[in-house]
N, C-alpha and C positions, 0 to 999 in steps of 0.2 A: 286681148288682155284679160277679159272676163273669163274666157275659156281656161286660161292657165290658172286663175284663182280657184275656179270650181274643181279642177282636177287635183289640186294640191291640198285640199281640205281633208282633215281627219287622217286616221290610220287605215291602211289597207288591211283586208282580211288576211292576206298572206303574212304580213308583218306581225299581226296579232297571233296567228297560229305559230309562227316561228318563235316568238317571245314565250308563249305558253310552253312549247316543247322544251326550250332551254331551261325554263324554270322547273319543269318536271324532272329533267335530268339532274339539275343541281339539288333538288329536294331528295331524289333517290340516292344520290351520292352521300348527302349529309346523313340520311337515315341509316345507310349501310355502315357509315363510319361510327355511328353511335351504337348500333345494336349488333353489329357483326361479331364473329367469333374473336377477332382481334380488335374489336371496337373499343371505344372509350369506356363504356359502361362495364364491359367484361374485364378490362384492364384495371378498372377501379375496384371491382370485387376481388380480383386476385391480389392487388396491393393491400386491401383491407385484411385478407386472410394472412398474408405474410406478416403484416404489422401485428396482428393478434398473436401469431405464433411467436414472434420475437418478444412480445410483451410477456407471454407465459414463460419463455426461456429465461428472460431476465429476472422474473419473480422467483423462479426455482433456483437460479444461481444465487440470488440474494439470500434465500432461506438456507441454502447449503453453506454459504460463507458465514452467515450468522451462527449456525449450529457449530461449525468448526471453531469459531472464535469463543463460543461458550464452553466448548470442550477443552480448549487450551486453558481457560481460566479455572474451570472446575470440571474435572472428569466425571462422566456419568456412567452408571451401570447399564443403562438402556442402550439397545443397539442403535447405531447411527440412523439406519433407514427407518426404523419405527419412530424415532424422534422427529425426523424430517416429515414423515407422513402426517404425524399429529399436527405439526405446524402448518402444513398445507391445508389440512382439514379446518384449522382455525381461521385461515384466510378466507375460505369459502363462506 
């Protein structure tokens, strides 16, 4: 009975090595998912760029619509594109 208790104490070296190998594989997979070409971080950067582009497009659309409404109310001598450019410059 004492022999059985002595043999079953603690973790064997093989079990420890296998556990460490499994953890390293999981860590490598997680790191590649984060930083790879199609990883989470690069997808986040691409989404940020698309969002910024959409924001600029929306702002330009708003300025053009605003200028058209102003020209309906009161016609201007100034060219349409020059008027829009000055409004964009004011926003910056």
